[in-house]
LOROZA-749654 format. One record per residue (C-alpha): residue in three letters; x, y, z. Coordinates in Angstrom, 1 decimal. Layout:
N
{residu->Ala east->X north->Y up->Z}
...
end
This chain:
374
{residu->Unk east->35.6 north->24.8 up->-35.0}
{residu->Unk east->32.9 north->26.4 up->-35.6}
{residu->Unk east->30.8 north->25.2 up->-39.0}
{residu->Unk east->30.0 north->27.3 up->-41.9}
{residu->Unk east->26.4 north->28.4 up->-43.5}
{residu->Unk east->26.9 north->25.8 up->-45.9}
{residu->Unk east->27.4 north->22.8 up->-43.7}
{residu->Unk east->24.0 north->23.9 up->-42.1}
{residu->Unk east->21.2 north->21.2 up->-43.3}
{residu->Unk east->18.0 north->22.6 up->-45.5}
{residu->Unk east->15.4 north->24.5 up->-42.9}
{residu->Unk east->11.9 north->23.4 up->-43.3}
{residu->Unk east->9.3 north->25.8 up->-45.1}
{residu->Unk east->8.2 north->28.3 up->-43.2}
{residu->Unk east->4.7 north->27.3 up->-43.0}
{residu->Unk east->3.1 north->23.6 up->-43.8}
{residu->Unk east->-0.2 north->21.4 up->-42.9}
{residu->Unk east->0.2 north->18.3 up->-40.6}
{residu->Unk east->-1.6 north->15.1 up->-40.5}
{residu->Unk east->-4.7 north->16.6 up->-38.8}
{residu->Unk east->-5.1 north->19.5 up->-41.6}
{residu->Unk east->-3.4 north->21.9 up->-38.0}
{residu->Unk east->-1.3 north->24.8 up->-39.2}
{residu->Unk east->2.4 north->24.5 up->-38.1}
{residu->Unk east->5.0 north->27.4 up->-37.8}
{residu->Unk east->8.9 north->27.3 up->-38.6}
{residu->Unk east->9.8 north->30.8 up->-37.3}
{residu->Unk east->13.3 north->31.5 up->-37.6}
{residu->Unk east->15.5 north->31.2 up->-34.3}
{residu->Unk east->16.4 north->34.5 up->-34.0}
{residu->Unk east->13.2 north->36.0 up->-34.2}
{residu->Unk east->11.4 north->33.2 up->-31.6}
{residu->Unk east->14.8 north->33.8 up->-28.8}
{residu->Unk east->16.4 north->36.6 up->-27.6}
{residu->Unk east->20.4 north->36.3 up->-25.7}
{residu->Unk east->19.4 north->36.3 up->-22.1}
{residu->Unk east->22.3 north->38.3 up->-21.5}
{residu->Unk east->21.2 north->41.5 up->-23.1}
{residu->Unk east->18.8 north->43.3 up->-21.4}
{residu->Unk east->18.2 north->46.9 up->-22.1}
{residu->Unk east->19.8 north->48.6 up->-18.9}
{residu->Unk east->16.6 north->50.8 up->-17.4}
{residu->Unk east->17.6 north->54.5 up->-17.1}
{residu->Unk east->15.9 north->57.3 up->-15.3}
{residu->Unk east->15.8 north->61.0 up->-14.1}
{residu->Unk east->14.2 north->64.0 up->-12.8}
{residu->Unk east->14.5 north->66.9 up->-15.7}
{residu->Unk east->13.1 north->70.7 up->-15.6}
{residu->Unk east->10.8 north->71.0 up->-18.8}
{residu->Unk east->10.9 north->75.2 up->-19.3}
{residu->Unk east->8.5 north->77.1 up->-21.4}
{residu->Unk east->5.3 north->75.9 up->-21.5}
{residu->Unk east->2.5 north->78.4 up->-22.0}
{residu->Unk east->1.3 north->80.2 up->-19.0}
{residu->Unk east->-1.4 north->78.7 up->-16.7}
{residu->Unk east->-0.6 north->75.2 up->-18.1}
{residu->Unk east->3.0 north->74.9 up->-16.1}
{residu->Unk east->3.4 north->73.8 up->-12.0}
{residu->Unk east->3.1 north->75.8 up->-9.0}
{residu->Unk east->4.0 north->73.1 up->-6.5}
{residu->Unk east->7.2 north->74.4 up->-4.8}
{residu->Unk east->9.0 north->71.4 up->-5.7}
{residu->Unk east->9.0 north->73.1 up->-8.8}
{residu->Unk east->10.1 north->76.8 up->-8.1}
{residu->Unk east->13.1 north->75.1 up->-5.8}
{residu->Unk east->14.4 north->73.3 up->-9.0}
{residu->Unk east->14.2 north->76.6 up->-10.8}
{residu->Unk east->15.7 north->77.6 up->-8.3}
{residu->Unk east->18.4 north->74.7 up->-8.1}
{residu->Unk east->19.3 north->75.2 up->-12.0}
{residu->Unk east->19.2 north->79.6 up->-11.6}
{residu->Unk east->22.0 north->79.1 up->-8.7}
{residu->Unk east->24.1 north->76.9 up->-11.0}
{residu->Unk east->24.8 north->79.6 up->-13.0}
{residu->Unk east->25.4 north->81.7 up->-10.6}
{residu->Unk east->22.4 north->83.9 up->-9.6}
{residu->Unk east->21.6 north->84.6 up->-6.0}
{residu->Unk east->17.6 north->84.3 up->-5.9}
{residu->Unk east->15.7 north->83.5 up->-2.9}
{residu->Unk east->13.0 north->80.5 up->-3.6}
{residu->Unk east->10.8 north->83.4 up->-2.9}
{residu->Unk east->12.0 north->85.4 up->-6.3}
{residu->Unk east->11.3 north->82.3 up->-8.5}
{residu->Unk east->7.6 north->82.6 up->-10.3}
{residu->Unk east->6.2 north->79.1 up->-11.9}
{residu->Unk east->3.2 north->79.2 up->-14.4}
{residu->Unk east->5.6 north->78.0 up->-17.3}
{residu->Unk east->7.8 north->75.1 up->-16.3}
{residu->Unk east->7.3 north->71.3 up->-14.5}
{residu->Unk east->8.8 north->68.8 up->-12.7}
{residu->Unk east->9.3 north->65.9 up->-14.6}
{residu->Unk east->10.5 north->62.1 up->-14.6}
{residu->Unk east->12.4 north->60.6 up->-17.1}
{residu->Unk east->13.3 north->57.1 up->-18.4}
{residu->Unk east->14.8 north->55.1 up->-21.0}
{residu->Unk east->16.2 north->52.0 up->-22.1}
{residu->Unk east->19.5 north->51.3 up->-22.9}
{residu->Unk east->20.5 north->48.5 up->-25.1}
{residu->Unk east->23.2 north->46.4 up->-24.8}
{residu->Unk east->26.6 north->47.0 up->-26.0}
{residu->Unk east->26.0 north->51.2 up->-26.6}
{residu->Unk east->28.4 north->53.0 up->-26.6}
{residu->Unk east->29.6 north->56.8 up->-26.0}
{residu->Unk east->27.5 north->59.2 up->-29.3}
{residu->Unk east->24.6 north->56.6 up->-29.4}
{residu->Unk east->20.8 north->58.2 up->-29.3}
{residu->Unk east->18.0 north->57.3 up->-28.4}
{residu->Unk east->14.1 north->58.1 up->-27.4}
{residu->Unk east->13.0 north->59.3 up->-23.7}
{residu->Unk east->9.7 north->59.4 up->-22.1}
{residu->Unk east->8.9 north->62.7 up->-20.0}
{residu->Unk east->6.4 north->62.7 up->-17.5}
{residu->Unk east->5.2 north->64.8 up->-15.0}
{residu->Unk east->5.6 north->64.9 up->-11.7}
{residu->Unk east->4.3 north->68.2 up->-10.8}
{residu->Unk east->1.1 north->69.5 up->-10.9}
{residu->Unk east->2.1 north->71.1 up->-14.3}
{residu->Unk east->-1.5 north->70.3 up->-16.9}
{residu->Unk east->0.2 north->69.8 up->-19.8}
{residu->Unk east->4.1 north->69.3 up->-21.6}
{residu->Unk east->3.2 north->70.5 up->-25.1}
{residu->Unk east->5.7 north->73.2 up->-26.6}
{residu->Unk east->7.9 north->72.8 up->-23.4}
{residu->Unk east->11.7 north->72.1 up->-23.6}
{residu->Unk east->14.0 north->69.5 up->-21.6}
{residu->Unk east->16.9 north->71.4 up->-19.8}
{residu->Unk east->20.3 north->69.2 up->-19.6}
{residu->Unk east->19.1 north->66.8 up->-17.5}
{residu->Unk east->21.0 north->63.0 up->-16.8}
{residu->Unk east->19.5 north->59.6 up->-16.5}
{residu->Unk east->20.9 north->56.8 up->-14.1}
{residu->Unk east->21.4 north->52.8 up->-14.0}
{residu->Unk east->20.8 north->50.6 up->-11.0}
{residu->Unk east->24.0 north->51.6 up->-9.9}
{residu->Unk east->24.0 north->55.3 up->-9.6}
{residu->Unk east->26.1 north->56.4 up->-12.7}
{residu->Unk east->25.3 north->58.4 up->-15.2}
{residu->Unk east->24.5 north->56.9 up->-18.7}
{residu->Unk east->23.2 north->59.6 up->-20.7}
{residu->Unk east->22.1 north->63.2 up->-21.1}
{residu->Unk east->19.4 north->64.2 up->-22.6}
{residu->Unk east->17.5 north->67.6 up->-23.3}
{residu->Unk east->15.4 north->69.3 up->-26.3}
{residu->Unk east->12.1 north->70.1 up->-27.5}
{residu->Unk east->9.4 north->67.8 up->-26.6}
{residu->Unk east->6.6 north->65.4 up->-29.0}
{residu->Unk east->3.4 north->65.2 up->-27.2}
{residu->Unk east->0.6 north->63.3 up->-29.4}
{residu->Unk east->-2.7 north->64.8 up->-26.8}
{residu->Unk east->-4.1 north->67.5 up->-27.4}
{residu->Unk east->-7.2 north->69.6 up->-25.0}
{residu->Unk east->-9.6 north->71.8 up->-25.4}
{residu->Unk east->-11.5 north->73.5 up->-22.7}
{residu->Unk east->-14.5 north->75.9 up->-21.8}
{residu->Unk east->-16.6 north->77.0 up->-19.3}
{residu->Unk east->-18.9 north->74.1 up->-18.8}
{residu->Unk east->-17.0 north->70.9 up->-21.5}
{residu->Unk east->-13.8 north->70.2 up->-22.2}
{residu->Unk east->-12.0 north->67.7 up->-24.5}
{residu->Unk east->-8.7 north->65.4 up->-24.0}
{residu->Unk east->-7.3 north->63.2 up->-26.3}
{residu->Unk east->-4.5 north->61.1 up->-25.1}
{residu->Unk east->-2.4 north->62.2 up->-21.9}
{residu->Unk east->-0.5 north->65.0 up->-22.2}
{residu->Unk east->1.2 north->65.1 up->-19.5}
{residu->Unk east->2.9 north->62.7 up->-21.2}
{residu->Unk east->5.8 north->63.5 up->-23.7}
{residu->Unk east->8.4 north->61.9 up->-26.0}
{residu->Unk east->11.8 north->63.3 up->-26.5}
{residu->Unk east->12.8 north->61.6 up->-30.0}
{residu->Unk east->16.4 north->60.4 up->-30.3}
{residu->Unk east->17.1 north->63.4 up->-28.1}
{residu->Unk east->19.2 north->61.7 up->-25.2}
{residu->Unk east->23.1 north->61.0 up->-25.6}
{residu->Unk east->24.9 north->58.2 up->-24.3}
{residu->Unk east->28.2 north->59.5 up->-22.6}
{residu->Unk east->29.0 north->56.1 up->-20.6}
{residu->Unk east->29.8 north->52.7 up->-22.6}
{residu->Unk east->27.5 north->50.5 up->-21.1}
{residu->Unk east->29.8 north->46.9 up->-20.1}
{residu->Unk east->28.3 north->44.2 up->-21.8}
{residu->Unk east->28.9 north->40.9 up->-23.0}
{residu->Unk east->27.3 north->38.1 up->-24.8}
{residu->Unk east->27.8 north->35.3 up->-21.7}
{residu->Unk east->26.2 north->35.0 up->-18.9}
{residu->Unk east->28.2 north->34.5 up->-15.5}
{residu->Unk east->28.4 north->31.0 up->-16.0}
{residu->Unk east->30.4 north->30.9 up->-19.9}
{residu->Unk east->26.7 north->30.2 up->-21.8}
{residu->Unk east->25.9 north->31.7 up->-24.3}
{residu->Unk east->22.3 north->31.7 up->-23.9}
{residu->Unk east->19.1 north->32.3 up->-25.2}
{residu->Unk east->15.8 north->32.6 up->-23.7}
{residu->Unk east->12.3 north->32.1 up->-25.6}
{residu->Unk east->10.0 north->34.8 up->-26.2}
{residu->Unk east->7.0 north->32.5 up->-25.9}
{residu->Unk east->8.4 north->29.3 up->-23.7}
{residu->Unk east->7.3 north->25.7 up->-23.9}
{residu->Unk east->8.6 north->22.1 up->-23.3}
{residu->Unk east->8.0 north->21.4 up->-26.9}
{residu->Unk east->9.5 north->25.1 up->-28.1}
{residu->Unk east->12.4 north->24.5 up->-26.2}
{residu->Unk east->13.5 north->21.6 up->-27.5}
{residu->Unk east->12.6 north->21.8 up->-31.5}
{residu->Unk east->15.0 north->25.1 up->-30.5}
{residu->Unk east->17.8 north->23.1 up->-29.4}
{residu->Unk east->17.6 north->20.6 up->-31.8}
{residu->Unk east->17.9 north->23.2 up->-34.7}
{residu->Unk east->20.7 north->24.6 up->-33.1}
{residu->Unk east->22.5 north->20.9 up->-32.4}
{residu->Unk east->21.7 north->20.1 up->-35.8}
{residu->Unk east->23.7 north->23.9 up->-37.6}
{residu->Unk east->26.7 north->23.2 up->-35.2}
{residu->Unk east->27.2 north->19.6 up->-35.4}
{residu->Unk east->30.3 north->19.0 up->-35.4}
{residu->Unk east->32.1 north->22.3 up->-33.8}
{residu->Unk east->32.0 north->20.1 up->-30.4}
{residu->Unk east->29.6 north->22.8 up->-28.8}
{residu->Unk east->27.0 north->21.5 up->-26.3}
{residu->Unk east->23.9 north->22.3 up->-27.0}
{residu->Unk east->21.1 north->21.9 up->-23.9}
{residu->Unk east->17.4 north->22.9 up->-23.2}
{residu->Unk east->17.5 north->23.7 up->-19.6}
{residu->Unk east->13.5 north->24.6 up->-18.9}
{residu->Unk east->10.6 north->25.2 up->-21.4}
{residu->Unk east->11.9 north->29.5 up->-21.5}
{residu->Unk east->16.1 north->28.7 up->-22.1}
{residu->Unk east->18.6 north->27.3 up->-24.3}
{residu->Unk east->22.4 north->27.0 up->-23.9}
{residu->Unk east->25.1 north->26.6 up->-25.9}
{residu->Unk east->28.2 north->26.3 up->-23.3}
{residu->Unk east->31.6 north->26.8 up->-24.9}
{residu->Unk east->35.4 north->26.4 up->-24.6}
{residu->Unk east->37.0 north->29.0 up->-22.8}
{residu->Unk east->39.1 north->29.7 up->-25.3}
{residu->Unk east->35.9 north->30.4 up->-28.1}
{residu->Unk east->34.3 north->32.7 up->-25.3}
{residu->Unk east->34.9 north->35.6 up->-27.3}
{residu->Unk east->32.1 north->38.5 up->-28.8}
{residu->Unk east->33.0 north->38.1 up->-32.1}
{residu->Unk east->32.5 north->33.8 up->-32.2}
{residu->Unk east->29.3 north->34.9 up->-30.2}
{residu->Unk east->28.0 north->36.6 up->-32.9}
{residu->Unk east->29.2 north->34.6 up->-35.8}
{residu->Unk east->27.6 north->31.9 up->-33.6}
{residu->Unk east->24.9 north->33.4 up->-33.6}
{residu->Unk east->24.6 north->34.5 up->-37.3}
{residu->Unk east->25.1 north->30.9 up->-37.9}
{residu->Unk east->21.5 north->30.5 up->-36.5}
{residu->Unk east->19.5 north->32.6 up->-36.0}
{residu->Unk east->18.4 north->31.7 up->-40.1}
{residu->Unk east->17.5 north->28.0 up->-39.1}
{residu->Unk east->13.4 north->27.3 up->-38.9}
{residu->Unk east->12.1 north->25.2 up->-36.3}
{residu->Unk east->8.3 north->23.8 up->-35.6}
{residu->Unk east->6.8 north->25.7 up->-33.0}
{residu->Unk east->3.7 north->24.4 up->-31.1}
{residu->Unk east->0.7 north->27.3 up->-31.3}
{residu->Unk east->-0.1 north->28.7 up->-28.1}
{residu->Unk east->-2.9 north->27.2 up->-26.0}
{residu->Unk east->-4.5 north->30.8 up->-25.1}
{residu->Unk east->-7.5 north->33.0 up->-25.3}
{residu->Unk east->-7.1 north->37.1 up->-24.9}
{residu->Unk east->-10.5 north->38.9 up->-24.6}
{residu->Unk east->-10.4 north->42.6 up->-24.5}
{residu->Unk east->-13.2 north->43.6 up->-22.0}
{residu->Unk east->-13.7 north->46.9 up->-23.1}
{residu->Unk east->-14.3 north->46.6 up->-27.5}
{residu->Unk east->-14.9 north->42.6 up->-26.9}
{residu->Unk east->-12.2 north->41.6 up->-28.8}
{residu->Unk east->-11.0 north->37.6 up->-28.9}
{residu->Unk east->-7.5 north->36.4 up->-30.2}
{residu->Unk east->-7.1 north->32.7 up->-29.6}
{residu->Unk east->-4.6 north->30.3 up->-31.2}
{residu->Unk east->-5.9 north->28.1 up->-33.7}
{residu->Unk east->-7.7 north->24.6 up->-32.9}
{residu->Unk east->-8.4 north->25.8 up->-29.0}
{residu->Unk east->-10.8 north->23.4 up->-28.3}
{residu->Unk east->-13.7 north->23.3 up->-25.9}
{residu->Unk east->-15.3 north->20.5 up->-24.2}
{residu->Unk east->-18.8 north->19.6 up->-25.1}
{residu->Unk east->-21.3 north->22.0 up->-22.6}
{residu->Unk east->-24.2 north->24.5 up->-22.5}
{residu->Unk east->-23.9 north->28.0 up->-22.5}
{residu->Unk east->-27.1 north->30.1 up->-21.3}
{residu->Unk east->-25.8 north->34.2 up->-21.3}
{residu->Unk east->-28.1 north->36.4 up->-18.7}
{residu->Unk east->-28.2 north->39.9 up->-18.0}
{residu->Unk east->-29.0 north->42.9 up->-16.1}
{residu->Unk east->-28.6 north->46.2 up->-17.0}
{residu->Unk east->-29.4 north->48.8 up->-14.1}
{residu->Unk east->-29.4 north->52.5 up->-15.4}
{residu->Unk east->-29.0 north->55.5 up->-13.4}
{residu->Unk east->-29.7 north->58.9 up->-15.0}
{residu->Unk east->-29.8 north->62.1 up->-13.5}
{residu->Unk east->-31.9 north->65.1 up->-14.8}
{residu->Unk east->-32.9 north->68.2 up->-14.0}
{residu->Unk east->-35.6 north->70.9 up->-14.7}
{residu->Unk east->-37.6 north->73.2 up->-14.2}
{residu->Unk east->-40.2 north->74.2 up->-11.4}
{residu->Unk east->-42.4 north->76.9 up->-13.1}
{residu->Unk east->-45.3 north->78.0 up->-11.2}
{residu->Unk east->-48.9 north->79.0 up->-12.2}
{residu->Unk east->-49.4 north->82.4 up->-13.3}
{residu->Unk east->-51.6 north->83.2 up->-10.1}
{residu->Unk east->-49.9 north->80.7 up->-7.7}
{residu->Unk east->-47.1 north->82.4 up->-5.5}
{residu->Unk east->-43.8 north->81.0 up->-5.9}
{residu->Unk east->-40.3 north->81.4 up->-8.2}
{residu->Unk east->-39.3 north->79.0 up->-11.2}
{residu->Unk east->-36.5 north->76.3 up->-9.6}
{residu->Unk east->-33.8 north->74.4 up->-10.8}
{residu->Unk east->-34.8 north->70.8 up->-9.3}
{residu->Unk east->-33.0 north->68.1 up->-9.9}
{residu->Unk east->-34.3 north->64.3 up->-9.7}
{residu->Unk east->-32.5 north->60.6 up->-10.1}
{residu->Unk east->-34.7 north->58.2 up->-12.4}
{residu->Unk east->-33.5 north->54.4 up->-12.4}
{residu->Unk east->-34.1 north->51.7 up->-14.8}
{residu->Unk east->-33.5 north->48.3 up->-14.2}
{residu->Unk east->-33.7 north->45.6 up->-17.2}
{residu->Unk east->-33.5 north->42.2 up->-17.6}
{residu->Unk east->-32.4 north->40.2 up->-20.7}
{residu->Unk east->-31.8 north->36.6 up->-21.1}
{residu->Unk east->-30.9 north->34.1 up->-24.1}
{residu->Unk east->-31.8 north->30.8 up->-24.7}
{residu->Unk east->-29.4 north->28.0 up->-24.5}
{residu->Unk east->-27.2 north->27.1 up->-27.5}
{residu->Unk east->-25.5 north->23.5 up->-27.4}
{residu->Unk east->-22.1 north->23.7 up->-27.9}
{residu->Unk east->-21.1 north->20.3 up->-30.4}
{residu->Unk east->-21.3 north->16.9 up->-29.1}
{residu->Unk east->-17.8 north->16.3 up->-29.9}
{residu->Unk east->-16.4 north->19.7 up->-28.3}
{residu->Unk east->-15.6 north->22.3 up->-30.6}
{residu->Unk east->-12.3 north->24.9 up->-31.0}
{residu->Unk east->-13.4 north->28.9 up->-30.1}
{residu->Unk east->-13.9 north->29.7 up->-33.8}
{residu->Unk east->-16.8 north->27.7 up->-33.4}
{residu->Unk east->-18.0 north->28.9 up->-29.9}
{residu->Unk east->-17.5 north->32.2 up->-31.3}
{residu->Unk east->-19.9 north->31.7 up->-34.3}
{residu->Unk east->-22.6 north->30.2 up->-32.6}
{residu->Unk east->-23.0 north->32.9 up->-29.8}
{residu->Unk east->-22.3 north->35.6 up->-33.1}
{residu->Unk east->-25.8 north->35.1 up->-33.4}
{residu->Unk east->-26.5 north->35.9 up->-29.8}
{residu->Unk east->-25.7 north->39.7 up->-30.0}
{residu->Unk east->-23.6 north->39.7 up->-26.8}
{residu->Unk east->-21.7 north->42.4 up->-25.3}
{residu->Unk east->-18.0 north->42.5 up->-24.6}
{residu->Unk east->-18.9 north->42.3 up->-21.0}
{residu->Unk east->-21.0 north->39.2 up->-21.9}
{residu->Unk east->-18.8 north->37.7 up->-23.9}
{residu->Unk east->-15.9 north->37.7 up->-21.0}
{residu->Unk east->-18.4 north->36.5 up->-18.7}
{residu->Unk east->-19.1 north->33.0 up->-21.0}
{residu->Unk east->-15.5 north->32.4 up->-21.9}
{residu->Unk east->-14.6 north->33.1 up->-17.4}
{residu->Unk east->-17.2 north->30.7 up->-16.4}
{residu->Unk east->-16.1 north->27.8 up->-19.3}
{residu->Unk east->-12.5 north->28.1 up->-17.9}
{residu->Unk east->-13.7 north->28.0 up->-14.1}
{residu->Unk east->-15.0 north->24.8 up->-15.2}
{residu->Unk east->-12.8 north->23.0 up->-16.7}
{residu->Unk east->-14.3 north->23.6 up->-20.6}
{residu->Unk east->-11.6 north->25.9 up->-22.2}
{residu->Unk east->-8.0 north->23.7 up->-22.6}
{residu->Unk east->-6.3 north->27.4 up->-22.6}
{residu->Unk east->-5.1 north->29.6 up->-20.7}
{residu->Unk east->-7.6 north->32.5 up->-20.3}
{residu->Unk east->-6.2 north->36.2 up->-20.6}
{residu->Unk east->-9.0 north->39.5 up->-19.6}
{residu->Unk east->-7.7 north->42.1 up->-20.6}
end
């Protein structure tokens, strides 16, 4: 028998400090895991968008052929030469169908131009179908498109924000075929996939589930750093029983380790690092060479008494500037990423220079964490 929620032991507090003063988090199991067998079903399709302002639509033969196919389905006998373009666009459709989706469920559809159309603003998607990897149609989609971006153009300049060739069809997809799903893997087990895999996290989740299910006779195993498996007798392998178990263990809090990872955005210079990520003692030197190539136009005007004509002349100016910064030592006993950033902040580094520092630390083996540059 599966124990009731009243039989479970109290969970540790969500946030606490260990003896070293480091923060220890204890999130709920439902927040750090997902059922491995309930991944979304990826769908795609091809559709036709109409109602675009003149000039924003496509002019290629593929779009005209799509229009021709559409009108022929409605009994009109025309040729491709009779089909005009400019207000339509051929688009690709993508969506994610959640597990256990039933007929009548609504979902969002992503729409993207596959022709030479300039913008989907103001367009309407004609009835289209989206199919899964098995070739079956699961979703029918149609409706008014939503475009977040904008563009404005003049004779010599233009401005654009966000791609206009991408649009959303909010709640415009309708499930027309049930997606057969099960909580259980092919081996008949209930498997939980960790969102942040690690041996410690997997063992902690397995221990928390084992405590919550004590006395039920169910076997809980940390298979690998990313998977925890709950083995159940054949008679108990029902979706109703799986939901009862997931509801029981979902609120159990378990300790998780802080990810040893540093993420840097090379455009903005934003650094994201886990608490306590360490750097070995080292010396950091930052130097930078900036080369600026400037294209200029100027007017060559001859003297009043000289023969010649006024001409527009182009020239290129190249500037090179090398700057450097003094050496800064990183604490004799090592430091954290936070300490290093406080040190580097005084140098006024550009984002590219900041990336160079962390890449050098990573290559030299001084950074004791995984580095990710975006």
